[in-house]
C-alpha positions as a printed Julia matrix, in Angstrom:
259×3 Matrix{Float64}:
 49.89   -74.75  -192.27
 46.81   -75.09  -190.03
 46.3    -72.49  -187.37
 43.84   -72.13  -184.51
 41.03   -69.58  -184.47
 41.95   -66.0   -183.84
 39.37   -65.89  -181.05
 37.61   -68.89  -179.49
 34.08   -68.74  -178.19
 33.83   -67.78  -174.51
 31.7    -70.4   -172.64
 32.29   -68.87  -169.19
 29.11   -68.84  -167.08
 27.01   -70.99  -169.4
 27.11   -74.16  -167.34
 26.03   -77.5   -168.8
 22.72   -78.5   -170.3
 20.28   -80.81  -168.49
 21.39   -79.98  -164.96
 19.46   -81.97  -162.32
 16.72   -80.07  -160.54
 16.13   -82.55  -157.71
 18.52   -84.05  -155.16
 18.15   -86.48  -152.28
 19.8    -86.28  -148.86
 20.64   -89.79  -147.69
 21.32   -90.35  -143.99
 21.12   -94.16  -143.77
 21.7    -96.84  -146.38
 21.55   -94.2   -149.13
 24.98   -93.06  -147.94
 26.31   -96.29  -149.46
 27.11   -95.98  -153.15
 26.3    -99.66  -153.93
 22.97   -99.24  -152.13
 22.11   -96.12  -154.15
 23.18   -97.84  -157.36
 20.87  -100.78  -156.66
 17.97   -98.32  -157.07
 19.28   -95.83  -159.66
 20.87   -98.54  -161.83
 23.73   -96.12  -162.49
 26.67   -94.76  -160.54
 25.6    -91.65  -158.65
 28.31   -89.43  -157.18
 27.35   -87.89  -153.83
 28.56   -84.92  -151.8
 29.03   -85.38  -148.02
 26.8    -82.91  -146.23
 25.03   -82.11  -143.0
 21.49   -81.04  -142.04
 21.28   -78.48  -139.24
 19.72   -79.29  -135.87
 17.32   -76.45  -136.71
 15.56   -78.89  -139.05
 13.82   -80.07  -135.89
 14.2    -83.84  -136.27
 16.87   -86.29  -135.12
 18.11   -89.51  -136.71
 17.19   -92.65  -134.82
 16.29   -96.32  -135.21
 12.56   -95.76  -135.55
 11.45   -97.14  -138.95
 10.25  -100.73  -138.93
 10.66  -103.11  -141.82
 10.56  -106.79  -142.72
  7.29  -107.53  -140.92
  5.76  -109.37  -143.89
  8.77  -111.65  -144.29
  8.87  -112.5   -140.59
 12.4   -111.06  -140.34
 11.54  -107.77  -138.7
 14.18  -105.13  -138.05
 14.31  -101.42  -137.2
 15.89   -99.1   -139.74
 17.04   -95.52  -139.48
 14.5    -92.75  -139.74
 13.88   -89.27  -138.42
 11.76   -88.29  -135.43
 11.14   -85.39  -133.09
 13.44   -85.13  -130.04
 11.91   -86.65  -126.93
 11.85   -85.03  -123.52
 15.37   -84.51  -122.22
 17.02   -84.96  -125.62
 19.08   -82.29  -127.32
 18.61   -81.88  -131.09
 21.66   -82.62  -133.21
 22.81   -82.2   -136.77
 22.47   -85.12  -139.19
 25.33   -86.03  -141.52
 24.81   -87.81  -144.8
 25.21   -87.27  -148.52
 23.47   -85.24  -151.22
 23.15   -86.78  -154.68
 21.29   -85.88  -157.88
 18.2    -87.64  -159.2
 18.19   -87.85  -162.98
 14.48   -87.65  -163.75
 10.95   -88.36  -162.54
 11.31   -92.08  -163.28
 14.41   -92.37  -161.09
 12.75   -90.36  -158.3
  9.78   -92.73  -158.46
 12.17   -95.66  -158.03
 13.6    -94.12  -154.86
 10.09   -93.34  -153.6
  9.11   -96.99  -154.08
 12.23   -98.12  -152.27
 11.41   -95.85  -149.34
  7.78   -96.91  -149.24
  7.43   -96.45  -145.48
  8.67   -92.87  -145.73
  7.48   -89.64  -147.3
  9.69   -87.17  -149.12
 10.12   -83.74  -147.48
 11.98   -80.74  -148.9
 14.92   -79.33  -146.92
 15.51   -75.58  -146.96
 18.92   -74.71  -148.45
 19.8    -72.67  -145.34
 19.65   -75.88  -143.28
 22.27   -77.67  -145.4
 26.04   -77.4   -145.4
 28.76   -79.26  -147.28
 31.11   -81.33  -145.11
 34.02   -81.74  -147.53
 35.59   -79.56  -150.19
 32.84   -80.32  -152.69
 30.09   -77.72  -152.82
 26.37   -78.26  -152.63
 24.16   -77.66  -155.68
 23.5    -73.96  -156.23
 20.02   -74.57  -157.63
 17.33   -77.22  -157.43
 15.5    -78.81  -154.53
 16.92   -81.18  -151.9
 14.61   -83.83  -150.45
 14.89   -86.08  -147.39
 12.86   -89.16  -146.45
 10.9    -88.99  -143.17
  9.02   -92.05  -141.83
  5.31   -91.81  -142.44
  3.43   -90.61  -139.4
  6.21   -88.38  -138.07
  4.77   -84.99  -137.17
  6.52   -81.98  -138.72
  4.08   -79.21  -137.9
  1.66   -80.2   -140.66
 -1.61   -82.13  -140.6
 -0.88   -85.81  -141.2
 -4.32   -87.02  -140.14
 -5.06   -88.25  -143.65
 -1.77   -90.09  -144.07
 -1.5    -93.82  -143.51
  1.56   -94.24  -141.33
  3.72   -97.32  -141.48
  2.87   -99.56  -138.47
  5.29   -99.1   -135.6
  7.18   -96.12  -137.01
  8.56   -93.93  -134.26
  9.05   -96.86  -131.88
 12.59   -97.88  -130.83
 13.89  -101.4   -131.54
 12.37  -104.26  -129.56
 12.7   -108.06  -129.48
 10.75  -108.6   -132.7
 12.19  -105.57  -134.53
 15.83  -105.38  -133.43
 18.85  -103.49  -134.62
 20.41  -105.81  -137.19
 24.12  -105.77  -137.88
 23.82  -106.36  -141.63
 21.8   -103.14  -141.96
 24.22  -101.19  -139.76
 27.11  -102.56  -141.86
 25.65  -101.09  -145.08
 25.24   -97.69  -143.44
 28.7    -97.59  -141.87
 30.51   -98.94  -144.93
 29.01   -96.01  -146.82
 30.03   -93.62  -144.05
 33.58   -94.99  -143.9
 33.95   -94.21  -147.6
 33.79   -90.55  -146.48
 36.34   -91.14  -143.7
 36.51   -92.44  -140.13
 35.56   -89.06  -138.65
 32.41   -88.98  -140.8
 31.47   -92.49  -139.61
 32.03   -91.56  -135.96
 29.87   -88.48  -136.4
 27.09   -90.66  -137.78
 27.17   -92.92  -134.73
 27.33   -89.97  -132.33
 24.31   -88.29  -133.94
 22.13   -91.41  -134.11
 19.6    -92.07  -131.35
 17.84   -95.23  -130.11
 20.71   -97.72  -129.86
 19.51  -100.31  -127.34
 19.91  -103.87  -126.06
 17.87  -105.47  -128.87
 20.83  -105.9   -131.22
 21.04  -108.93  -133.48
 24.4   -109.88  -135.01
 23.04  -111.49  -138.16
 26.27  -111.49  -140.16
 26.36  -115.33  -140.27
 22.81  -115.38  -141.71
 22.08  -111.78  -142.7
 18.55  -110.46  -142.97
 20.01  -108.36  -145.78
 21.87  -111.19  -147.61
 23.15  -108.9   -150.38
 25.15  -106.93  -147.8
 28.9   -107.52  -147.7
 30.99  -106.82  -144.63
 34.48  -106.27  -145.99
 35.1   -103.68  -143.26
 33.62  -105.69  -140.4
 36.65  -105.17  -138.18
 36.74  -101.4   -138.68
 32.99  -101.17  -138.12
 33.16  -103.17  -134.89
 35.97  -100.99  -133.56
 33.92   -97.88  -134.31
 30.81   -99.28  -132.65
 32.7   -100.5   -129.59
 34.5    -97.19  -129.14
 31.9    -94.56  -130.03
 28.96   -93.53  -127.88
 26.03   -93.97  -127.77
 26.49   -97.28  -129.63
 29.4    -98.37  -127.41
 27.21   -98.68  -124.3
 25.0   -101.23  -126.09
 27.64  -103.03  -128.16
 28.14  -105.73  -125.52
 24.46  -106.65  -125.92
 24.94  -107.61  -129.58
 24.19  -111.31  -129.89
 24.31  -114.03  -132.53
 20.88  -115.4   -133.57
 20.82  -118.39  -131.18
 21.8   -116.34  -128.15
 19.49  -113.49  -129.19
 16.54  -115.89  -129.41
 17.37  -117.4   -126.03
 17.62  -114.02  -124.31
 14.82  -112.08  -125.98
 12.45  -114.14  -128.1
 11.94  -117.1   -125.78
 11.32  -114.8   -122.85
  8.77  -112.92  -124.89
  6.79  -116.07  -125.73
  6.79  -117.63  -122.27
  3.43  -117.4   -120.47
  3.25  -114.83  -117.71
């Protein structure tokens, strides 16, 4: 008759082999699991987290993209608080990066940004899951954003740090990706994201009929619109969101008329 061992090996405290040593903090489209997967080519589980206001930067619509394609838009980035603004925390997710090749893929994706390390003391977990107890956590900051270091030799992305304007608006398809990712962590998490995001303004293009990010799906369009319409500071600008034809008539035609 088979019997078990008289004493099994004690694995307590050994952990697992090949633990990741690098993690990314995503505060925009990287909150969305499908968006992360499009870069990592594998499912990456993330932990909801928050960066302290003591980090010194705020989240805002200040990173410009799409200029080469002629479909410019303004994405989320980080910047220094302007005069009269109060620094805030930044919610997002922390997820592991498997190896140098995968990190390089994320760096290419975030080509207009540079990767900056976040001190562990400035990070806290939002949910019941804990943060990694070892390794480094990185965050992407738009190139050209001053963080107390000399950036004189760095080529900044054109227009970074500038709020949305007629040619580089807020675009709904981009906002949808961010908020669908946030809603996966709960409605309160999504509201916090809106409340701690700066630079919402009147240049807001509702491109869902012809998205500038055509791979984006808007299954939760109704929930997203209710959040935007009912949560400041987005709510004050939500009425200015326009479909492409109306947006062009209000903003682009005015911009091209001779003075």
